[in-house]
C-alpha positions in Angstrom: 5.5 -22.2 -9.4 2.9 -19.0 -8.5 -0.1 -19.3 -11.5 -1.8 -20.9 -8.9 -0.8 -18.4 -5.8 -3.8 -16.1 -4.8 -2.8 -12.4 -3.3 -3.9 -13.7 0.1 -1.4 -15.4 0.7 1.4 -13.2 0.7 -0.7 -9.8 1.3 0.4 -8.0 4.8 -2.7 -7.8 7.4 -1.3 -5.9 9.8 -1.4 -2.1 7.9 -1.0 1.1 9.0 -3.6 3.7 8.1 -4.8 7.3 8.8 -7.7 8.8 7.5 -7.6 12.0 5.3 -7.8 15.1 7.8 -4.2 13.1 9.5 -1.3 16.0 9.9 1.1 15.4 7.5 4.1 15.7 10.4 1.5 12.4 12.3 1.8 11.0 8.9 5.4 11.1 8.4 6.3 10.2 11.7 4.2 6.9 11.7 6.3 5.9 8.4 9.3 6.5 10.1 8.3 4.6 13.1 6.8 1.8 11.5 9.7 1.4 8.6 6.9 1.6 6.3 6.7 2.8 2.5 3.0 3.9 2.6 -0.2 4.4 4.8 -3.6 3.8 3.4 -6.4 6.4 3.7 -9.6 4.9 4.8 -13.1 7.1 5.0 -15.3 6.3 8.1 -16.9 2.8 6.4 -13.3 1.3 6.5 -13.4 1.8 2.4 -10.0 3.1 0.8 -10.2 6.6 -0.3 -6.0 7.5 -0.8 -2.5 6.4 0.0 0.1 8.7 1.5 3.9 7.1 0.0 7.1 7.8 0.9 7.7 9.8 -2.6 4.4 11.7 -2.0 5.9 13.0 1.1 9.4 13.8 -0.9 7.1 15.9 -3.0 6.0 18.0 0.3 9.7 18.3 0.8 10.4 19.7 -2.7 7.6 21.7 -3.0 8.9 23.6 0.6 5.5 23.2 2.1 5.1 23.9 5.7 3.8 20.4 7.2 2.3 22.0 9.7 -0.7 23.8 7.4 -0.8 20.5 5.7 -3.1 17.4 6.2 -2.9 13.8 4.7 -5.3 14.7 1.9 -2.8 17.5 0.2 -0.6 14.9 -0.6 -2.5 10.9 -0.6 -3.0 9.8 -4.2 -6.6 9.0 -5.0 -8.4 7.3 -7.2 -6.4 4.2 -5.6 -6.3 0.7 -7.7 -7.3 -2.4 -5.7 -7.1 -6.1 -6.0 -9.5 -8.8 -4.3 -7.8 -11.3 -1.9 -8.7 -14.2 -4.4 -6.8 -13.1 -7.5 -3.3 -14.3 -8.9 -0.2 -12.7 -7.9 0.5 -12.3 -11.6 -2.8 -10.4 -12.4 -1.4 -8.1 -9.1 1.8 -8.0 -10.3 0.4 -6.6 -13.8 -1.5 -4.4 -12.3 1.4 -2.9 -10.3 3.5 -2.8 -13.8 0.4 -0.9 -15.8 0.1 1.8 -12.7 3.8 2.1 -11.9 2.7 1.6 -8.5 4.7 -0.4 -5.3 1.5 -1.2 -2.8 -1.6 -2.5 -3.7 -4.3 -2.5 -1.3 -6.0 -6.1 -1.0 -9.7 -5.2 -0.5 -13.0 -7.6 0.1 -16.2 -7.5 -2.0 -17.8 -4.9 0.5 -14.9 -2.8 -0.4 -13.3 -2.3 3.0 -9.6 -3.0 3.3 -8.2 -6.0 4.4 -4.8 -5.8 3.9 -1.6 -4.7 1.3 0.9 -6.3 -1.3 4.0 -4.9 -1.9 6.5 -5.4 -5.0 8.5 -6.4 -2.0 6.3 -9.3 -1.1 5.9 -10.3 -4.8 9.6 -10.5 -4.6 10.7 -12.1 -1.7 7.9 -14.9 -2.9 9.3 -15.5 -6.2 13.0 -15.2 -4.7 12.5 -17.9 -2.1 9.7 -20.2 -3.7 11.6 -23.3 -4.1 14.9 -22.2 -3.3 17.3 -24.5 -1.4 16.1 -24.6 2.1 13.0 -23.1 1.5 10.8 -26.2 0.8 
């Protein structure tokens, strides 16, 4: 089970994205409104330049920073690890564990964002594949 399953099969393609100059308050509203765990930050060429997570927003609150004065670029994580759609979910899971991340952007050969793989996607797949009533 799963050894030949590729990332493309499990990834989500409807991804919430923002630019680095988006106000942090707008980003927070988007996360809440979409019930998302992260927002991918894209540059003008649709390349991943960062990711903003709920944890990043918690840091902002903990530092008592005024959201009116900040943009996504102030709190996003840069140097984002990505994965290709044809890689195995085992490779993706290993990368997520190694990097301590829960969201893994999926990019094509031009490094353009085409999807997102989360730990929830992998967990759902492993939990329900082969279970009674799911075949």
